[in-house]
Structure formats: C-alpha cells, structure tokens
C-alpha positions in Angstrom: -66.8 -72.1 16.2 -63.8 -69.2 15.5 -62.7 -66.9 17.6 -63.8 -63.9 16.5 -59.0 -62.6 15.8 -59.5 -65.3 12.4 -61.9 -63.4 10.6 -58.7 -60.9 10.0 -58.2 -62.7 7.1 -61.4 -63.3 5.6 -61.2 -67.4 3.4 -62.7 -64.9 0.4 -62.0 -61.7 -1.1 -63.7 -58.0 0.5 -65.7 -58.7 -3.3 -66.9 -61.0 -4.0 -69.8 -62.4 -2.8 -70.2 -65.0 1.1 -72.9 -67.5 0.6 -75.2 -67.2 1.8 -74.3 -69.7 5.4 -71.4 -67.4 5.5 -72.9 -64.3 5.3 -75.3 -66.7 8.6 -72.1 -67.3 10.4 -70.9 -64.2 9.8 -73.6 -62.8 11.1 -74.1 -64.0 14.5 -69.8 -63.4 15.1 -70.6 -59.9 14.2 -74.4 -59.7 15.2 -74.7 -57.0 18.4 -76.6 -60.1 20.2 -73.1 -61.8 20.8 -70.7 -59.1 20.4 -71.3 -58.3 24.2 -68.3 -59.4 25.5 -65.8 -59.4 22.0 -66.2 -55.2 21.9 -62.7 -54.6 22.1 -61.8 -56.6 18.9 -63.4 -54.3 16.9 -61.3 -52.2 15.6 -58.5 -55.1 15.4 -61.0 -56.2 12.5 -61.1 -52.4 11.3 -58.2 -52.7 10.8 -58.0 -54.9 8.8 -60.6 -53.9 6.7 -58.5 -51.6 6.5 -55.7 -53.2 5.0 -58.4 -55.1 3.0 -59.5 -52.0 1.0 -56.6 -50.6 0.4 -54.7 -53.6 -1.9 -58.3 -54.9 -2.7 -60.2 -54.4 -5.6 -62.9 -52.3 -5.5 -66.8 -55.0 -4.6 -69.1 -54.6 -7.7 -72.1 -53.0 -6.0 -72.9 -50.5 -4.0 -73.7 -46.8 -3.8 -70.3 -45.8 -3.4 -67.7 -48.0 -5.7 -69.9 -46.2 -9.0 -67.2 -43.4 -9.3 -64.3 -46.4 -9.6 -65.8 -47.9 -12.6 -66.5 -44.7 -14.6 -63.0 -44.1 -14.4 -62.3 -48.3 -15.5 -64.4 -47.9 -18.3 -63.1 -44.6 -19.5 -59.2 -46.7 -19.0 -60.7 -48.7 -21.5 -62.4 -46.2 -23.6 -58.9 -44.5 -23.8 -56.8 -48.1 -24.6 -58.1 -49.0 -28.0 -58.4 -45.2 -29.2 -54.5 -44.8 -28.7 -53.5 -48.5 -30.2 -55.5 -47.4 -32.9 -54.3 -43.9 -33.8 -50.2 -46.3 -33.8 -51.8 -48.0 -36.5 -52.3 -45.5 -38.7 -48.6 -44.4 -39.3 -47.2 -41.3 -39.5 -49.2 -38.4 -40.8 -49.2 -37.3 -44.4 -46.4 -34.2 -44.1 -48.6 -31.2 -45.1 -47.9 -28.7 -48.9 -45.4 -26.3 -47.0 -43.2 -29.0 -46.2 -43.7 -30.5 -49.6 -42.6 -28.1 -51.0 -38.7 -28.2 -49.0 -38.5 -31.4 -49.6 -38.7 -30.5 -53.5 -36.4 -27.9 -53.4 -34.1 -29.4 -51.4 -34.5 -32.0 -54.0 -33.7 -30.1 -56.3 -30.9 -28.2 -55.1 -29.2 -32.0 -54.6 -30.1 -31.9 -59.2 -28.9 -28.9 -59.8 -25.1 -29.6 -56.9 -25.1 -32.8 -59.2 -24.6 -31.7 -62.2 -22.2 -28.9 -61.5 -20.5 -31.2 -59.8 -20.3 -32.9 -63.7 -20.2 -30.2 -65.5 -16.7 -29.4 -63.2 -15.2 -32.9 -63.3 -15.9 -33.0 -67.3 -14.3 -30.1 -68.2 -10.9 -30.6 -65.2 -10.9 -33.5 -67.8 -11.2 -31.9 -71.6 -8.2 -29.3 -70.1 -5.9 -32.4 -68.7 -6.2 -33.8 -72.2 -5.8 -30.9 -74.2 -2.8 -30.1 -71.3 -1.9 -33.5 -72.3 -2.1 -33.4 -75.8 -0.2 -29.4 -76.2 3.1 -30.9 -73.7 2.9 -33.9 -76.5 3.5 -31.2 -79.5 5.9 -29.1 -77.6 7.6 -32.4 -77.3 8.0 -33.1 -80.2 7.9 -29.5 -81.7 11.8 -29.7 -79.5 12.9 -33.0 -81.0 12.6 -31.6 -84.3 14.5 -28.6 -84.0 11.5 -26.1 -84.9 10.8 -25.1 -82.1 10.0 -21.1 -83.2 9.3 -18.8 -80.6 11.0 -20.9 -77.5 14.7 -20.2 -79.8 15.2 -23.8 -80.2 16.3 -24.5 -83.9 18.2 -27.3 -85.2 17.7 -29.3 -81.2 20.1 -26.5 -79.3 18.8 -24.4 -77.4 19.5 -20.8 -78.6 20.0 -17.7 -76.4 17.2 -14.8 -75.8 17.3 -11.4 -75.8 15.5 -9.6 -72.0 12.5 -9.5 -72.3 11.8 -11.8 -75.6 9.7 -14.2 -75.0 8.1 -17.8 -76.0 4.9 -18.8 -77.1 2.0 -17.4 -74.8 -0.1 -20.6 -73.5 -2.9 -19.1 -75.9 -1.7 -18.8 -78.4 0.0 -22.9 -78.1 -3.9 -23.4 -78.1 -4.6 -21.8 -81.1 -2.2 -23.7 -82.7 -3.4 -26.6 -81.5 -7.0 -26.1 -82.5 -5.7 -25.6 -86.0 -4.8 -28.0 -85.8 -7.8 -29.8 -85.4 -9.8 -27.2 -87.3 -7.6 -28.6 -90.4 -8.5 -32.5 -89.1 -12.1 -31.0 -89.3 -11.5 -29.7 -93.4 -10.7 -31.7 -95.2 -13.3 -34.7 -94.0 -15.7 -31.8 -94.8 -14.3 -31.5 -97.8 -14.5 -35.3 -98.6 -18.1 -35.5 -97.7 -18.1 -32.1 -100.5 -16.4 -33.6 -103.2 -18.5 -36.8 -102.5 -22.4 -34.9 -102.5 -20.8 -33.0 -105.7 -19.5 -36.4 -107.6 -23.4 -38.5 -106.9 -24.8 -35.1 -108.6 -27.2 -34.6 -105.4 -30.3 -31.8 -105.3 -29.3 -28.6 -105.3 -31.4 -28.3 -102.1 -29.7 -31.1 -100.4 -26.8 -30.1 -101.7 -26.6 -26.8 -100.1 -26.9 -28.1 -96.8 -23.2 -29.6 -97.6 -21.8 -26.0 -98.7 -23.7 -24.6 -95.3 -22.0 -27.2 -93.1 -17.9 -26.0 -95.0 -19.5 -21.9 -94.3 -20.0 -22.1 -90.8 -16.7 -23.5 -90.0 -15.2 -21.5 -92.0 -16.5 -19.0 -89.8 -15.0 -21.4 -87.0 -12.1 -20.4 -88.0 -11.8 -16.8 -88.0 -13.8 -16.8 -84.3 -10.1 -19.1 -83.3 -8.5 -16.0 -84.2 -10.1 -13.2 -82.9 -9.8 -14.9 -79.2 -6.3 -14.7 -79.9 -5.5 -12.4 -81.3 -6.2 -10.2 -78.5 -3.6 -11.4 -76.6 -1.2 -12.6 -79.3 -1.9 -10.3 -82.4 1.7 -10.6 -82.9 1.5 -14.4 -83.4 -1.8 -13.6 -86.4 0.3 -11.4 -87.7 3.2 -13.5 -88.3 1.3 -16.0 -90.1 4.2 -19.0 -87.7 0.6 -21.1 -87.5 0.9 -21.9 -90.9 3.8 -23.7 -93.8 6.7 -22.0 -95.0 5.5 -22.0 -98.6 1.5 -20.0 -97.1 3.2 -17.7 -94.8 4.7 -16.0 -98.8 1.4 -15.7 -99.3 -0.5 -13.9 -96.1 -1.5 -10.4 -95.9 -2.5 -9.8 -92.4 -3.0 -13.0 -91.4 -4.3 -14.1 -94.1 -5.3 -15.0 -98.0 -5.7 -12.6 -100.3 -9.8 -12.3 -101.4 -8.5 -10.0 -104.8 -6.5 -13.5 -105.3 -8.8 -16.2 -104.4 -11.3 -14.9 -106.8 -8.7 -15.3 -109.6 -8.0 -19.1 -108.7 -11.9 -19.3 -108.9 -12.6 -18.0 -112.1 -11.2 -21.0 -114.3 -12.3 -23.7 -111.5 -16.3 -23.1 -111.9 -18.5 -23.7 -114.4 -18.9 -21.6 -117.4 -20.9 -18.4 -116.4 -23.4 -16.6 -116.8 -23.4 -12.5 -118.2 -25.3 -11.5 -114.9 -23.5 -13.8 -113.1 -19.5 -12.9 -114.6 -20.6 -8.8 -114.8 -21.5 -9.5 -110.1 -17.7 -11.5 -109.9 -16.0 -8.9 -111.2 -17.1 -6.3 -109.3 -16.9 -7.8 -106.1 -12.9 -8.1 -106.9 -12.1 -4.7 -107.2 -14.0 -3.5 -104.8 -12.2 -5.8 -102.1 -9.1 -4.5 -104.6 -10.5 -1.6 -103.3 -10.9 -2.9 -99.5 -7.5 -4.1 -99.8 -5.7 -1.1 -100.8 -6.5 0.9 -98.1 -6.4 -0.9 -94.8 -2.6 -2.0 -97.1 -1.8 1.8 -96.1 -3.1 1.8 -93.3 -1.0 -0.7 -91.9 1.7 1.1 -93.3 1.3 4.1 -92.0 1.0 2.1 -88.5 4.6 1.2 -89.2 6.1 4.2 -89.9 4.7 6.1 -87.5 5.8 4.1 -85.5 9.3 4.0 -86.5 8.9 7.9 -85.8 8.3 7.5 -82.0 10.3 5.4 -80.5 13.1 7.3 -82.5 12.1 11.1 -81.4 14.8 10.7 -79.1 18.1 9.8 -79.6 19.3 6.5 -79.4 22.1 7.3 -77.5 22.7 4.0 -74.6 22.3 4.4 -72.0 19.5 6.2 -72.4 17.4 9.1 -71.4 14.4 7.0 -69.0 12.4 9.6 -68.8 12.3 9.9 -72.7 12.0 6.2 -73.0 9.4 4.9 -71.0 7.5 8.1 -73.1 8.0 6.7 -75.8 7.1 3.2 -75.6 3.7 4.4 -73.9 3.2 6.0 -76.7 4.3 3.5 -79.2 2.2 0.6 -76.7 -1.1 3.3 -78.1 -0.8 3.2 -81.5 0.6 -0.5 -81.7 -3.2 -1.3 -80.2 -4.5 -0.7 -83.0 -2.9 -3.6 -85.2 -5.5 -6.0 -83.6 -8.3 -3.8 -85.3 -6.4 -3.8 -88.5 -5.9 -8.1 -88.1 -10.3 -8.4 -87.8 -10.9 -5.6 -90.2 -9.0 -8.4 -92.9 -10.7 -11.1 -91.7 -14.2 -9.6 -92.3 -13.2 -9.0 -95.9 -11.9 -12.7 -96.0 -15.6 -14.0 -94.5 -17.8 -11.4 -96.6 -15.6 -12.4 -99.8 -17.0 -15.6 -99.6 -20.2 -14.9 -98.4 -20.6 -12.8 -101.6 -19.0 -14.8 -104.0 -22.2 -17.6 -102.8 -24.5 -15.7 -103.1 -23.7 -15.0 -106.5 -23.3 -18.0 -107.6 -25.9 -21.8 -108.0 -25.9 -24.0 -104.7 -23.6 -26.8 -107.2 -20.8 -23.8 -108.3 -21.1 -22.8 -104.8 -19.7 -26.0 -103.9 -17.4 -26.6 -106.2 -16.5 -23.0 -105.1 -15.1 -24.2 -102.3 -13.3 -26.9 -103.0 -11.4 -25.2 -105.4 -10.1 -22.9 -102.8 -9.1 -26.5 -100.0 -7.6 -27.7 -102.7 -4.9 -24.8 -103.3 -4.6 -25.3 -100.0 -3.4 -28.2 -99.2 -1.3 -28.2 -102.5 0.5 -25.1 -100.4 0.6 -26.8 -97.5 2.1 -30.6 -99.5 4.5 -28.1 -101.4 6.1 -26.8 -97.6 6.2 -30.3 -96.4 8.1 -31.3 -99.9 10.5 -28.6 -99.1 11.3 -28.8 -95.5 12.0 -33.1 -96.4 14.0 -32.5 -99.6 17.3 -34.0 -99.5 20.3 -31.7 -98.9 23.6 -31.6 -100.0 26.6 -31.3 -96.8 27.8 -27.9 -98.7 32.5 -28.2 -97.1 
C-alpha cells in the first residue's frame, strides 16, 4: 500500500468518476476504521483538494455544481446569437439619415453645376477679351483707332478729360460685327427660301427669325446707350457712308419706306393706303423728335454760356452750370430710345400690311440697301490716292 500522503496528487482529475477498484482503494485509504493513526494528514489532503478545485472544472454530477452548469448553458446560448448578429451586416439607415444623405448629394450636384457655369463664364470672358485686344491691335496698326486719338498710325495728344473709347462701347462694336455676320447668314437663307417658292407658312418662319434678329441689335444699342450714349449717336460703329444717312443713332424709318415701295410686288389699293398712312405718321414722329433734339442742343448751349466765358472761370458758377447741363444731357438717351422704338414699330407695321412673301422681299431690300452702303465705304477707303505736292 502507498502512503496516504501520495493522494495529494491524484492520478486522475477530480471531475472524472473513479473506477470501482479505485473507489475501494480510496475508501480503504481514507476509511475511518483505518485512519485512526493517519488523522494528522487530513489537513494536507484538504489543502490539495482546495487547490485542485480552484483550477479544475466542476464535476459533472452533484447538486452543488448545478449553478455552474446553468451558467455554461447560458454562455452557449449567447455565443451563437452574437455571431449571427455579426453576420447580418449593417442595419438600414433610418429615413432621417437617408433624407440628409439625399440633401448632401443634391447640394454637391448643384455646387458642381455652379462651378462648371463659372468656369464657362470665365472662358467666354477670356475669349472676348482676346478678340477685343486683337481688334484694337488691328485698328492701331491701320491707324483707325478714332476714340483713342490714333490717326494715320501716330498717337495724337488728347486734351485733359477726353477719354478713349469706353470698354462697353468696344464690346458693343465687337458684338455688332458678330451681329452683321449672323444677319448676312439669315438673309442668305431668306433669299434661298424665296427663290424656292416655299409655302407661306414655312416662309413665315424665316421672316420671324429675321425680325427677332433686328430686336437683338436694338437691345444691344439700348444697353450701351445707358453708359455711352455718345457712341451710339456719333455712329462710330457704322461705316462712313452709313453715317451720312444716320438719324439719332440709326436710319430714318421714313426713308426705308420710300426704298421698299419700288422693290416689292405690286400692292393692292388697301396696302398702298396703309403704307402711305404709315409713312405720314412716321414722318410726323421723326419731326417731333428732331425738334426736341434741336431744343435740347439750344438749351445746352445757353446753359454753358450763361456765365462769362473768361478763363479761368469762376469755379462756383462753373460747377453750377455743369451740373445743370448734365441733367439736361441725360435726356439724350431718351431721344435715342424713342428713335429706336420708332424704327422697330415701322418694320413690324410693314409686316402686318404686307403678305408673307412681300414681307420677305421687304426685309431683303432693306438688307441689300445697307450692304451696298457698307460696300461703298470699303471702296471709298480703298480708293487710289494721289500724292499732292
């Protein structure tokens, strides 16, 4: 028999059921009948059992270990639940989050559109500026920079207070050149449509396009008249031959009526009466505007010369005169606007009196008239000149 002290380290774990022989042996080792002289070793065995209990799992049977089994079963039930929730993936956002995400996407889209439009605007401005610089450089090289005081390629000294052509006027000249190109294209299309004898409903589309194109140049003139009305009145944006026939920044509507009378198809008696009445009312309006402009010129002259023209002038009286003259001069823009309105009304009134085909021929005749004036100016500028000794 082994000494009892060797049972401190059992050969099998405490939770394993010992065999019957082992039980017998163990029983014999610790039976009360044979443990009379071995009682002092019982504390050691209890200490060993306490150590084994602290490290080994509880035995499978016995009423004292039922709470441990319940905890273990609860842990087993929680384990699969946690892993399944991890496998399900992220939860679907609530409606408030979805709405916020949609608003962020819309704001980002609008920001991209604004940025794209701004970049396009900058690119367009850059192209216009480059074209304007090229136009000015070409004008300087040809000695035709009227507003800047360049004549014959030499820089002329300008009095103090006389500025060069304003930027708005220069942009208007460039836009007007583009308008002429587009006008020539539209007239070519209208002429082809008339020669092809298109139905009047189809021909009306070409006529309406030409009328809308006339409205564009009037809008351009109205915008530049707000900042530089003298540029419109002087007619520096037109050719020299056209300036000979200018009236308040454009053509005389009554003169256009005289031109087209012999260029369109034979008129009915009612059409002839309508055109004659239009011509008479147009001439009366022209006369009234001309008288108003003449009265403005007279009033300006009287205002400027109301004080002594001595030099140096009395600054107090001088500044008062200039202020009054400025107020009177501001009405010049109104005269130009009324003249442009009269030109527009005359063209539209003619379209109402004439048939569609006659209206097309009327627009072609007006365009050809001004085209010949521009051609005359080119021939005059390019004529051979004899040097005078």
